[in-house]
C-alpha positions as MATLAB code, in Angstrom:
seq = 'MRWLAIGTAPGWEAIEKFGDELKATSQWRPDPRTSISTVTALQDGRLLAECQGVSKEAFEKWLADKGWEVESITEVSHVARFGSIWQAR';
ca = [
       0.000    0.000    0.000;
       1.023    3.619   -0.504;
       0.230    6.763    1.445;
       0.885   10.445    0.865;
       1.290   12.791    3.835;
       1.020   16.570    3.751;
       2.318   18.614    6.659;
       5.066   20.775    8.079;
       8.158   20.176   10.189;
      10.138   22.787   12.117;
      13.243   23.929   10.278;
      12.740   21.762    7.198;
      12.299   24.842    4.990;
      16.102   25.203    5.220;
      17.883   22.791    2.895;
      20.537   22.103    5.541;
      17.973   20.836    8.066;
      16.073   19.004    5.310;
      19.316   17.267    4.313;
      20.318   16.459    7.892;
      16.973   14.757    8.488;
      17.082   12.704    5.273;
      20.729   12.195    4.335;
      21.259    8.778    5.942;
      19.783    5.760    4.154;
      18.418    4.525    7.485;
      16.119    7.581    7.562;
      14.171    6.138    4.621;
      13.332    2.757    6.218;
      11.128    3.021    9.321;
      11.074   -0.787    9.459;
      12.096   -3.671    7.165;
       8.737   -3.633    5.325;
       8.244    0.140    5.053;
      10.029    2.675    2.831;
       9.687    6.406    2.507;
      10.047    6.860   -1.251;
       9.884   10.651   -1.682;
       9.924   13.775    0.464;
       9.272   17.108   -1.263;
       9.546   20.576    0.277;
       7.069   23.052   -1.210;
       7.712   26.775   -1.496;
       4.820   27.503    0.888;
       6.577   25.613    3.729;
       4.531   22.438    3.502;
       6.065   19.030    2.916;
       4.865   15.989    1.005;
       6.046   12.498    1.880;
       5.214    9.249    0.119;
       5.458    5.899    1.858;
       5.149    2.315    0.677;
       4.543   -0.426    3.202;
       2.134   -2.804    4.826;
       0.924   -0.606    7.695;
       0.034    3.053    7.890;
       1.096    3.020   11.535;
       4.795    2.726   10.633;
       4.467    5.826    8.434;
       2.603    7.723   11.155;
       5.354    6.855   13.642;
       8.067    8.015   11.208;
       6.258   11.343   10.737;
       5.853   11.790   14.500;
       9.496   10.888   15.159;
      10.550   13.507   12.594;
       8.388   16.146   14.281;
       5.893   16.638   11.470;
       2.631   18.450   12.085;
       0.498   16.354    9.742;
      -2.409   17.920    7.845;
      -3.438   14.659    6.212;
      -2.372   11.128    5.349;
      -4.190    9.683    2.364;
      -3.954    6.268    0.745;
      -2.896    6.405   -2.902;
      -5.254    4.579   -5.266;
      -3.376    4.759   -8.589;
      -0.291    6.413  -10.048;
       0.909    7.722  -13.408;
       4.647    8.260  -13.752;
       6.512    8.845  -17.011;
       3.708    7.328  -19.072;
       3.287    4.220  -16.918;
       0.007    3.899  -15.047;
      -0.721    1.420  -12.298;
      -3.102    0.776   -9.458;
      -1.423    1.249   -6.068;
      -3.736   -0.907   -3.967;
];
């Protein structure tokens, strides 16, 4: 399953803090069956994070551990990327 989170995290608008939080490979694997695939910082200060895994709880814990104030976490139903389209569930 995949989820997309929208929120904010203190200091992550600065690329140095953003990099410090995400530089290590271990920061992308909350557990052996969960991966954070993308984190994007938006100009308005919000952040997007995409997670693939078997439980939403592991993603929620990762967000909490990173200090995110989460606006929403939504399950992804299908994806189009570079002309490929697939169902995410």
